[in-house]
N, CA, C and O atoms as a GROMACS GRO file, in nm:
protein
  240
    1MET      N    1   1.871  -0.918   0.524
    1MET     CA    2   1.780  -0.860   0.412
    1MET      C    3   1.733  -0.743   0.468
    1MET      O    4   1.683  -0.750   0.581
    2LEU      N    5   1.741  -0.614   0.398
    2LEU     CA    6   1.673  -0.499   0.404
    2LEU      C    7   1.546  -0.494   0.345
    2LEU      O    8   1.521  -0.519   0.227
    3VAL      N    9   1.459  -0.456   0.441
    3VAL     CA   10   1.302  -0.462   0.379
    3VAL      C   11   1.264  -0.308   0.391
    3VAL      O   12   1.273  -0.245   0.496
    4ILE      N   13   1.229  -0.267   0.296
    4ILE     CA   14   1.186  -0.117   0.275
    4ILE      C   15   1.053  -0.135   0.204
    4ILE      O   16   1.031  -0.205   0.106
    5GLY      N   17   0.946  -0.038   0.290
    5GLY     CA   18   0.803  -0.013   0.215
    5GLY      C   19   0.823   0.112   0.164
    5GLY      O   20   0.870   0.211   0.218
    6ARG      N   21   0.776   0.092   0.034
    6ARG     CA   22   0.744   0.212  -0.076
    6ARG      C   23   0.611   0.194  -0.130
    6ARG      O   24   0.555   0.085  -0.134
    7GLU      N   25   0.546   0.332  -0.182
    7GLU     CA   26   0.432   0.361  -0.221
    7GLU      C   27   0.488   0.364  -0.375
    7GLU      O   28   0.597   0.371  -0.431
    8VAL      N   29   0.345   0.353  -0.412
    8VAL     CA   30   0.364   0.383  -0.603
    8VAL      C   31   0.427   0.504  -0.652
    8VAL      O   32   0.373   0.606  -0.610
    9GLY      N   33   0.523   0.520  -0.725
    9GLY     CA   34   0.576   0.640  -0.725
    9GLY      C   35   0.729   0.680  -0.684
    9GLY      O   36   0.804   0.761  -0.738
   10GLU      N   37   0.751   0.593  -0.570
   10GLU     CA   38   0.875   0.609  -0.488
   10GLU      C   39   0.977   0.547  -0.526
   10GLU      O   40   0.954   0.445  -0.590
   11VAL      N   41   1.100   0.578  -0.505
   11VAL     CA   42   1.228   0.531  -0.551
   11VAL      C   43   1.301   0.488  -0.458
   11VAL      O   44   1.307   0.554  -0.354
   12ILE      N   45   1.380   0.361  -0.470
   12ILE     CA   46   1.500   0.327  -0.389
   12ILE      C   47   1.619   0.344  -0.468
   12ILE      O   48   1.626   0.325  -0.590
   13ALA      N   49   1.714   0.381  -0.389
   13ALA     CA   50   1.864   0.421  -0.470
   13ALA      C   51   1.969   0.306  -0.386
   13ALA      O   52   1.983   0.289  -0.265
   14ILE      N   53   2.028   0.244  -0.493
   14ILE     CA   54   2.083   0.102  -0.478
   14ILE      C   55   2.243   0.205  -0.448
   14ILE      O   56   2.291   0.205  -0.335
   15ASP      N   57   2.294   0.264  -0.531
   15ASP     CA   58   2.383   0.346  -0.512
   15ASP      C   59   2.350   0.470  -0.613
   15ASP      O   60   2.235   0.495  -0.650
   16GLU      N   61   2.473   0.552  -0.658
   16GLU     CA   62   2.416   0.654  -0.734
   16GLU      C   63   2.363   0.602  -0.879
   16GLU      O   64   2.286   0.666  -0.950
   17HIS      N   65   2.400   0.518  -0.901
   17HIS     CA   66   2.367   0.461  -1.079
   17HIS      C   67   2.256   0.399  -1.085
   17HIS      O   68   2.182   0.409  -1.182
   18ILE      N   69   2.226   0.315  -0.964
   18ILE     CA   70   2.116   0.246  -0.980
   18ILE      C   71   1.977   0.268  -0.892
   18ILE      O   72   1.978   0.252  -0.770
   19LYS      N   73   1.861   0.306  -0.962
   19LYS     CA   74   1.746   0.323  -0.897
   19LYS      C   75   1.621   0.212  -0.943
   19LYS      O   76   1.601   0.159  -1.052
   20VAL      N   77   1.552   0.201  -0.826
   20VAL     CA   78   1.431   0.131  -0.852
   20VAL      C   79   1.338   0.196  -0.811
   20VAL      O   80   1.346   0.254  -0.703
   21LYS      N   81   1.191   0.200  -0.915
   21LYS     CA   82   1.058   0.256  -0.911
   21LYS      C   83   0.998   0.182  -0.872
   21LYS      O   84   1.021   0.072  -0.924
   22VAL      N   85   0.878   0.184  -0.756
   22VAL     CA   86   0.737   0.127  -0.767
   22VAL      C   87   0.674   0.196  -0.884
   22VAL      O   88   0.685   0.317  -0.899
   23LEU      N   89   0.601   0.112  -0.977
   23LEU     CA   90   0.530   0.165  -1.066
   23LEU      C   91   0.361   0.150  -1.044
   23LEU      O   92   0.263   0.222  -1.061
   24SER      N   93   0.385   0.020  -0.999
   24SER     CA   94   0.237  -0.024  -0.954
   24SER      C   95   0.200  -0.140  -0.890
   24SER      O   96   0.272  -0.236  -0.920
   25VAL      N   97   0.087  -0.171  -0.792
   25VAL     CA   98   0.071  -0.270  -0.695
   25VAL      C   99  -0.062  -0.308  -0.712
   25VAL      O  100  -0.154  -0.231  -0.682
   26GLU      N  101  -0.085  -0.434  -0.764
   26GLU     CA  102  -0.219  -0.491  -0.819
   26GLU      C  103  -0.213  -0.591  -0.717
   26GLU      O  104  -0.114  -0.664  -0.726
   27GLY      N  105  -0.301  -0.618  -0.612
   27GLY     CA  106  -0.297  -0.760  -0.562
   27GLY      C  107  -0.167  -0.785  -0.490
   27GLY      O  108  -0.116  -0.709  -0.408
   28ASN      N  109  -0.111  -0.921  -0.536
   28ASN     CA  110   0.017  -0.967  -0.480
   28ASN      C  111   0.127  -0.929  -0.583
   28ASN      O  112   0.245  -0.962  -0.568
   29VAL      N  113   0.072  -0.846  -0.706
   29VAL     CA  114   0.184  -0.822  -0.832
   29VAL      C  115   0.236  -0.678  -0.778
   29VAL      O  116   0.162  -0.587  -0.740
   30VAL      N  117   0.350  -0.674  -0.781
   30VAL     CA  118   0.430  -0.513  -0.773
   30VAL      C  119   0.508  -0.500  -0.917
   30VAL      O  120   0.577  -0.598  -0.948
   31ARG      N  121   0.506  -0.423  -0.980
   31ARG     CA  122   0.559  -0.398  -1.082
   31ARG      C  123   0.691  -0.268  -1.048
   31ARG      O  124   0.676  -0.158  -0.995
   32PHE      N  125   0.796  -0.322  -1.094
   32PHE     CA  126   0.914  -0.222  -1.055
   32PHE      C  127   0.971  -0.139  -1.198
   32PHE      O  128   0.951  -0.195  -1.306
   33GLY      N  129   1.028  -0.035  -1.196
   33GLY     CA  130   1.114   0.010  -1.299
   33GLY      C  131   1.239   0.052  -1.238
   33GLY      O  132   1.248   0.127  -1.141
   34ILE      N  133   1.367  -0.021  -1.323
   34ILE     CA  134   1.486   0.007  -1.294
   34ILE      C  135   1.547   0.072  -1.381
   34ILE      O  136   1.532   0.059  -1.503
   35SER      N  137   1.641   0.167  -1.310
   35SER     CA  138   1.751   0.214  -1.409
   35SER      C  139   1.876   0.210  -1.379
   35SER      O  140   1.923   0.251  -1.273
   36ALA      N  141   1.939   0.162  -1.470
   36ALA     CA  142   2.074   0.096  -1.429
   36ALA      C  143   2.181   0.142  -1.568
   36ALA      O  144   2.133   0.170  -1.678
   37PRO      N  145   2.331   0.145  -1.539
   37PRO     CA  146   2.380   0.177  -1.676
   37PRO      C  147   2.402   0.030  -1.761
   37PRO      O  148   2.402  -0.085  -1.716
   38ARG      N  149   2.417   0.071  -1.880
   38ARG     CA  150   2.394  -0.051  -1.968
   38ARG      C  151   2.503  -0.172  -1.934
   38ARG      O  152   2.486  -0.289  -1.965
   39GLU      N  153   2.589  -0.134  -1.882
   39GLU     CA  154   2.681  -0.226  -1.851
   39GLU      C  155   2.656  -0.322  -1.714
   39GLU      O  156   2.721  -0.423  -1.690
   40ILE      N  157   2.575  -0.282  -1.651
   40ILE     CA  158   2.516  -0.348  -1.546
   40ILE      C  159   2.393  -0.466  -1.598
   40ILE      O  160   2.280  -0.444  -1.641
   41GLU      N  161   2.440  -0.549  -1.585
   41GLU     CA  162   2.302  -0.676  -1.586
   41GLU      C  163   2.169  -0.682  -1.517
   41GLU      O  164   2.190  -0.701  -1.397
   42VAL      N  165   2.066  -0.676  -1.539
   42VAL     CA  166   1.959  -0.678  -1.442
   42VAL      C  167   1.865  -0.796  -1.477
   42VAL      O  168   1.791  -0.771  -1.572
   43HIS      N  169   1.852  -0.898  -1.431
   43HIS     CA  170   1.790  -1.035  -1.461
   43HIS      C  171   1.664  -1.070  -1.333
   43HIS      O  172   1.696  -1.066  -1.214
   44ARG      N  173   1.551  -1.097  -1.366
   44ARG     CA  174   1.469  -1.179  -1.259
   44ARG      C  175   1.549  -1.293  -1.221
   44ARG      O  176   1.619  -1.348  -1.307
   45ALA      N  177   1.548  -1.337  -1.102
   45ALA     CA  178   1.603  -1.435  -1.029
   45ALA      C  179   1.594  -1.564  -1.078
   45ALA      O  180   1.683  -1.639  -1.038
   46GLU      N  181   1.505  -1.614  -1.160
   46GLU     CA  182   1.508  -1.744  -1.208
   46GLU      C  183   1.555  -1.733  -1.376
   46GLU      O  184   1.565  -1.827  -1.455
   47ILE      N  185   1.578  -1.606  -1.399
   47ILE     CA  186   1.619  -1.590  -1.534
   47ILE      C  187   1.803  -1.629  -1.488
   47ILE      O  188   1.869  -1.723  -1.532
   48TYR      N  189   1.842  -1.535  -1.403
   48TYR     CA  190   1.961  -1.528  -1.352
   48TYR      C  191   1.999  -1.658  -1.327
   48TYR      O  192   2.111  -1.687  -1.369
   49ARG      N  193   1.937  -1.744  -1.272
   49ARG     CA  194   1.983  -1.888  -1.226
   49ARG      C  195   2.004  -1.980  -1.363
   49ARG      O  196   2.097  -2.060  -1.354
   50ARG      N  197   1.941  -1.981  -1.468
   50ARG     CA  198   1.930  -2.057  -1.593
   50ARG      C  199   2.084  -1.981  -1.646
   50ARG      O  200   2.166  -2.057  -1.697
   51ILE      N  201   2.113  -1.865  -1.635
   51ILE     CA  202   2.195  -1.823  -1.682
   51ILE      C  203   2.355  -1.860  -1.670
   51ILE      O  204   2.444  -1.876  -1.753
   52VAL      N  205   2.350  -1.867  -1.519
   52VAL     CA  206   2.460  -1.950  -1.407
   52VAL      C  207   2.471  -2.103  -1.434
   52VAL      O  208   2.565  -2.182  -1.429
   53GLU      N  209   2.339  -2.114  -1.464
   53GLU     CA  210   2.354  -2.313  -1.495
   53GLU      C  211   2.420  -2.301  -1.660
   53GLU      O  212   2.493  -2.391  -1.701
   54GLN      N  213   2.395  -2.218  -1.722
   54GLN     CA  214   2.422  -2.250  -1.867
   54GLN      C  215   2.580  -2.207  -1.848
   54GLN      O  216   2.653  -2.295  -1.895
   55LEU      N  217   2.636  -2.125  -1.806
   55LEU     CA  218   2.786  -2.073  -1.788
   55LEU      C  219   2.857  -2.194  -1.729
   55LEU      O  220   2.969  -2.225  -1.767
   56ALA      N  221   2.779  -2.274  -1.618
   56ALA     CA  222   2.891  -2.365  -1.562
   56ALA      C  223   2.874  -2.482  -1.663
   56ALA      O  224   2.981  -2.542  -1.673
   57LYS      N  225   2.773  -2.539  -1.744
   57LYS     CA  226   2.776  -2.667  -1.844
   57LYS      C  227   2.876  -2.596  -1.933
   57LYS      O  228   2.972  -2.665  -1.966
   58ASP      N  229   2.873  -2.460  -1.983
   58ASP     CA  230   2.960  -2.439  -2.105
   58ASP      C  231   3.118  -2.422  -2.034
   58ASP      O  232   3.215  -2.410  -2.109
   59ALA      N  233   3.133  -2.422  -1.900
   59ALA     CA  234   3.304  -2.419  -1.871
   59ALA      C  235   3.311  -2.565  -1.854
   59ALA      O  236   3.429  -2.598  -1.848
   60GLY      N  237   3.228  -2.671  -1.844
   60GLY     CA  238   3.264  -2.780  -1.841
   60GLY      C  239   3.238  -2.906  -1.770
   60GLY      O  240   3.302  -3.007  -1.799
   0.00000   0.00000   0.00000
């Protein structure tokens, strides 16, 4: 795991198409803005887990 410290307003580049910007930090809550092409799905981990579970159920 890569650990990067950033301040509000700073950006992390995943590649030339995906950018993550720190919008705010309030206590233990960090708000990010994510820019990615529409064809790339971006989900919180708990939502992604539900999607994977549902796909597994649908597959059989």
